[in-house]
C-alpha positions in Angstrom: 55.4 114.3 -7.6 53.4 113.0 -4.7 54.8 112.7 -1.2 55.9 109.3 -0.1 54.1 107.7 2.8 56.4 105.9 5.3 55.3 103.4 7.8 56.9 102.9 11.1 57.3 99.3 12.5 54.5 98.5 14.9 55.5 98.1 18.6 53.3 95.1 18.9 55.4 93.1 16.5 58.6 94.0 18.4 57.2 92.9 21.7 56.3 89.3 20.6 58.4 86.7 22.3 61.0 85.0 20.1 60.6 81.3 19.5 63.2 78.9 20.9 65.5 77.5 18.2 65.8 73.8 19.2 62.0 73.2 19.8 60.6 75.8 17.4 58.4 77.2 20.2 56.7 74.0 21.1 58.6 73.3 24.4 59.2 69.7 23.5 62.0 67.9 21.6 62.0 64.4 20.2 64.8 61.9 20.9 65.4 58.6 19.1 64.8 55.4 21.1 67.4 52.7 20.5 67.0 49.1 21.5 68.9 45.8 21.0 72.5 44.8 20.7 72.9 46.6 17.4 71.2 49.7 18.8 68.6 50.1 16.1 66.2 53.0 16.2 62.6 51.9 16.9 60.8 55.2 17.6 60.9 58.5 19.3 60.0 59.9 22.7 59.4 63.5 23.5 60.7 65.5 26.5 60.9 69.1 27.5 63.4 71.4 25.8 66.3 72.1 28.0 67.1 75.4 26.2 63.8 77.1 27.2 62.7 74.6 29.9 59.4 73.9 28.1 58.2 77.5 27.8 58.9 77.8 24.0 60.4 81.3 24.3 64.0 82.0 23.6 66.1 83.0 26.6 69.2 85.1 26.8 72.3 82.9 26.6 74.6 85.8 27.6 73.9 85.6 31.3 
């Protein structure tokens, strides 16, 4: 029986920054724009993500 080759996880993959959840790493989130008395939705506007402050990388929420 041949010996099994095992591979160790690469260190480069572990050091990659984790994407932010709400913005999926883009740094921007979309909000619905409502107008009129009935407050109907007419479009969307984008703004920076407040979870990562526009960087796109997840931050520690424990601090």
